[in-house]
N, C-alpha and C positions, 0 to 999 in steps of 0.2 A: 504494500500500500504506500502511496506517496506520503511524504512528510506533511504534517499539518501543524499549524501554530498550536502550542499548548494552551488550553483554556481550562478554566475551572469555575465552578459556581461559588468559590470562596470570595468573600467580599473584604474590602478594607475595613478595619475596625478603628474605634476611637483611640486605641493605644498607639496608632500610627500618627505621627505628628504632622505629616504633610499629605494632603489629599490632591492627587494629580490624576484625574480621570482622563482616559483617552476620549477623543472627540472625532466623530465621523459624520457621514451624511448618507441618506438613502437615495441612491441614484435614480430610482423610479420617480422621484420628485424633482429631478434636476433637468432642465432643458428638454432635450429630445429623448431622455431616458437612456441614452447611448454612451458611446465612448468619450464624447466631449465632457461628460461629467467627471471623469478622472482628472482631467486637466483643471477643471473648475475647483475640485476638491483640493488638489495639490496647491493651486494658487492661494487658496484660503488657509493653507497650513494645516489641513486636517490629517488625522492619523490613519483612518480606515474608511471603507465604504461598505454599504449593504447593496446588493443587487437583486433584481427580480428575475425569475426564470423566463419571463416574457411570453410571447406568443400572440395569438389573435387579440388585437386591440390592447396589447400589453407591452408594446415596445420590442426591442431586439430579442429574438428567440434564441436562448442559450442552448437549446437542443440541437441547433445548427452547428456543425463542427467548425465552420469558418468563423461564425460569431463567437463561439466559445474560445477559439484560439486568440481572436482579437482582444477579448476581455482579459484573458490571461496575460497577454503581452502588455496591455495597458497597465494592469495591476503591478507587474514587475517594473515597467518603465518608470512609473511614478512612485514606486515604493509605497503603494497603498494596498495593503492586504484586504481581501474580501472576507469579512468576518461573519457574514450571514447571507443566506440566500432565501428570499421570500418566494413562496409559490402563490402569488396573488391571483393567478388564473382560477384557483379554487373558489374564489368569491363569485366567479361567473358560472361555475359548474355546480357547486353545492356539496359540502361534506355531508349534508343531510339528504342527499338525493336517494330516491327509492332504490333499494338493493336490487342489483341486476340490470338497472337502467343503463342507457348509454352514458349518461352523465356520471353515474357512479363508477362505471368502468374507466372513464376518462380521468376521474379524480385519482384513482389508484395508479393509473398509467403516468399521470403527471407527477405524482409523488416519487415513483420509481425513477423517472427521468431526472427529477430534481436531485435525488440522492447520487445518481451517476455524475451529474454536472458538478455538484458540490465536491465530490471525491476528486474529480479532475482538477478543480480550481483550488483544492486544499482548503475548503471552507469548513469551519468546525461546527456550524449550526445552521439548521433549516427552520424557517419560520412558517408555520401552518396557520393561515388566517381564518377567522370565523365570522366574516361579514357578508352582507348582501345575501346571496343564495345560500351561504353557509351559516347564516344567523341562527342561533339556537332560541327557539320559542317554546318548545314543548318537551316533556320527558322523553318522547320518542327521538327528538332531535339530539338530546344528550346522549342517548344510547348509540345512535348512528355515528355521531362525532367521535365518541370514545372508541367505537369499533374501527373507524378509519385510522385513528391515531395508533391503536394497537397494531394494525396492519403495517403502519410505517415504521414502528419501532424496531422490528426484526432486521430489515435491511439497513436501517440507519445505524444501529448498534454494530452490525458487521463491518460497516465502513468507518466506524469511529466517529460518528456524527451525532450531535445532540439535537433533539427536536424541541422547538419552543412554540407553544400554542398562544395565539393572540386573538382577543375578542373584545366585544363591548360589554361583557358580563360583569356583574359585581363580584365581590370576593367569594361569596357563597356559591354562585353559579360556576365560577372558574374552578373552585376547589371540587365541586361536584363532578365536573368532567374529568379532572385529573385523577380523582379517586376512582371514577368509573373505568378509567384505562387500566388501573390495577397493576401497572408495571413501572419500574424505574426507567429513567432515561428521557423524561420529558419534563419541561419546565414552563413557566408562564413568561410570555413576552410582554413586559410591562410597557405601557405607553401613557405619557402624561396627559394627552389630549382626549383619547377615546372615552374615558369615563365620563367626562363632561358632556360629550356628544350624546351619550346614552343615559344621561341622568344620574350618574354616580359620582362619588368623591374619590379622586385619585389617591389622595393622602390616606384615606381609610383602607383602600385596597392594598397599598404598599405596606401599611402597618400590619395588616393581617397576613400577607402572602410574600413578604420580602425574602423569606428563607427558601421559597421554591421558585423564585423569579430568576430569569436570566440576569447576569451581572451587567449586561449591556441593554440599556433601555432606549426606547424611541422617545424623542423629545419634540413636542409640538404644542401649540395652543389651539384653542377652538373658538368658533364664533357661533354661539347658540347651538342649534341641532344640526350643524352642517360643517363639513370639512372643506367646503369650497372656498376659494379665495385666499389671499395672503393675510395671515394673522400673525403679526410680529409677536415673539415670545413676551408674555406679560401683558399684552393688550386685549386678550380674549377672556373667556370665562372659565378657563381650566384651573384657576386658583393655584398657580405655580408656586407662589410663596408658601402655601400650606404643604404642597408636595415636597418642596426642598426642605422644609422644616421636618417633615417625616423622614427624609433621607438622613437628617442629622441625628435622629433618635434610633433609627434602624440601621442595619448594614447598608452602607452606601453603594451605589452602582460603581463599577470599575470603569464604565465608559458610557457615553451618551452618543446617540446617533440622531442627528437633526432630521426631522421629517416634515418640515414646513412646506409651503408651496413655493418652490424655486423654479417653476417652469419658465418664468420671465425674470430678467434681471437677476439671474442666479447668483453671480458673484457678490453683488451688493447686498442681496437679501441674506445670503449665508453669513457674510461678515457681520451684518447687523445682529442676526440671531446668535452668532458666536459671542459677540460682545455682551449681549444680554445674558447668555448662559454663564459667562464669567461672573457677571454681577450676582446671579442667583447662587453660584457656587461660593463666592466670597461671603455672602450673607449667611449661607448654611454653615460655613466653616466657623463663622463667628458664633452662631447659635450653638454649634457643637463643640466650641472651644478648641478647634483645630487650627493649625497654621498652614499658610500656603503662600507662595510667591505672588507678586502683583500680577503676573501673567497667568497664574493658575496652571503652571506647567512649563513647557518650553517656551522659547521666545515667540513662537508663532501662536501660542495660546493653547496648544494641545498638551497631552500628558507626557510625552517623551520627545527628546530631540529626534528629528527626522534622520534616518539613515539614507543617504543618497542611494542611488542605483536604480331612553324612550325610543321607538324606532325612529331614527333621524330622518329629516327631510331629504338629506343627501348623505350618502355614505360611500362616496366614490373612493376607491382604493385600487 
């Protein structure tokens, strides 16, 4: 098996005097969702990227050998490791699709393809989303979602890949699904904005589930019941101050991945949100009595110096 960056669900603790999280960006939210995003992320001084498997209406299709090679080359060229692969096409197909249906077969096929792509790109984690057609509404949906996640665990574990489930559920709903899976190897993909969109409190979810969350969280704000449009960090209704206060009381994330709307003016918007993220980190360090440099990490603002080489109105994802 190809080498893969070492990752762990171990978090920084308050006994550590300096908090230096890694910072990246989700490329499916940047420009054309393609290779140009690597250069944009590099120019902003970021540490890593998350990418989407792609496909119909989802941007570059990484199941295409040529596209896969181009992403691998760009990751190496800009020294930006791909730390997570999202299978966002599952939101169009439905984890809750009727067993034996074409959609259900495509769901499993897409997951297997994602595991193969992640292995080729040395990606340590796959994100399984539960939005739109995969939204959980009933006990039957819980059972179907858990069944798909169990199916994914076998080949993922064989490849040394962790699964992270992301949804708009509250802490009880999330825990119910992970318990229904009944097997280790899966964690929660925490997002600071999704809870507000679905009528929940992000800080409460983190307080309850931090120990079973991925150490790399998605960071965005929200505007009411929609993810549409550019919402600068701190300007929406996601109550980020409370969430970062929760980070100070619980195990802190080891990294943040920006997931705002960077389709237009990507560079300026990313730099704006990066500056605001630093502000939230400084405040949380003060509340948690931790110290950190003014840049909250390396000179570019990231964690380590770069080595060269309610059902919402809109839930678009």
